[in-house]
C-alpha positions in Angstrom: 0.1 0.2 0.1 2.8 2.1 0.5 3.7 2.1 -3.1 0.4 2.9 -4.1 0.1 5.9 -1.7 3.4 7.1 -3.2 1.9 7.1 -6.6 -1.4 8.6 -5.5 -1.4 10.3 -2.2 -5.1 10.4 -2.3 -5.8 6.7 -3.0 -8.5 5.1 -0.9 -6.5 1.6 0.2 -7.5 -1.2 2.4 -6.0 -4.2 4.2 -7.7 -7.7 3.9 -7.2 -9.2 7.4 -8.4 -12.7 8.6 -8.2 -11.7 12.1 -8.0 -8.2 13.0 -5.5 -7.4 15.3 -4.0 -4.2 17.0 -0.9 -4.3 14.9 -3.3 -4.5 11.8 -5.2 -1.2 13.3 -1.5 0.3 13.9 -0.3 -0.5 10.3 -3.4 1.1 8.8 -3.6 4.3 10.5 0.0 4.8 10.0 -1.1 4.7 6.2 -3.6 7.6 6.8 -3.0 10.7 5.7 -5.0 14.3 5.6 -6.0 13.4 1.9 -6.7 9.8 1.8 -9.0 7.3 3.2 -7.8 3.8 4.6 -9.7 1.2 5.3 -9.6 -2.8 6.7 -11.5 -5.6 5.0 -12.3 -8.5 7.5 -13.2 -11.8 6.9 -17.0 -12.3 7.8 -15.9 -14.9 10.7 -14.3 -12.2 12.6 -16.8 -9.7 12.1 -17.6 -8.8 15.8 -13.7 -8.4 16.6 -13.3 -6.4 13.6 -16.1 -4.0 14.5 -14.7 -3.3 17.9 -11.3 -2.6 16.9 -12.0 -0.8 13.9 -15.0 1.5 15.6 -12.2 2.2 18.5 -10.0 3.6 16.2 -12.4 5.0 13.6 -11.2 2.9 11.1 -13.7 2.0 8.0 -14.6 -1.7 7.8 -15.6 -3.9 5.2 -16.5 -7.6 5.3 -15.2 -10.1 2.9 -17.1 -13.4 1.6 -20.7 -11.9 2.3 -23.5 -14.1 0.9 -27.5 -13.5 1.1 -27.9 -15.2 4.1 -25.2 -13.4 6.3 -25.9 -9.8 4.9 -28.9 -9.3 7.5 -26.3 -10.0 10.5 -24.0 -7.2 9.8 -23.5 -4.4 12.4 -24.2 -1.3 11.2 -20.7 0.3 11.3 -19.6 -1.7 8.3 -19.3 0.2 5.2 -19.0 -2.0 2.4 -19.0 -5.5 1.3 -16.8 -8.0 -0.6 -18.1 -11.1 -2.1 -17.0 -14.2 -4.3 -20.6 -14.0 -5.6 -20.4 -13.9 -9.5 -23.8 -11.3 -9.0 -23.5 -9.3 -6.1 -27.0 -8.1 -6.8 -28.2 -11.5 -5.6 -26.6 -11.0 -2.3 -28.3 -7.7 -1.7 -31.2 -8.1 -3.2 -32.1 -12.0 -3.6 -32.8 -14.6 -5.9 -36.0 -13.2 -7.1 -34.1 -10.8 -9.2 -32.3 -13.6 -11.6 -36.1 -15.1 -12.5 
């Protein structure tokens, strides 16, 4: 991410984490400037821990591996989602869109 920020100091950059730690929070904060946005993209299974740490540090949080059945149990602090689903609209709106 450091190299990206050298090329574009205003770039929005994120760190993908299996389990968010205090070291990850520090690392992400060290890449935050007055001109860019940083975030953590955490694995869904670590969502409770990730929300607690990111909220306390005022770092944006996105969750990875979102499926339709999981979207309804996501904390309102989460600002974005990443999915492996070929059609993300199915995750958000349901299979009725495919009919």
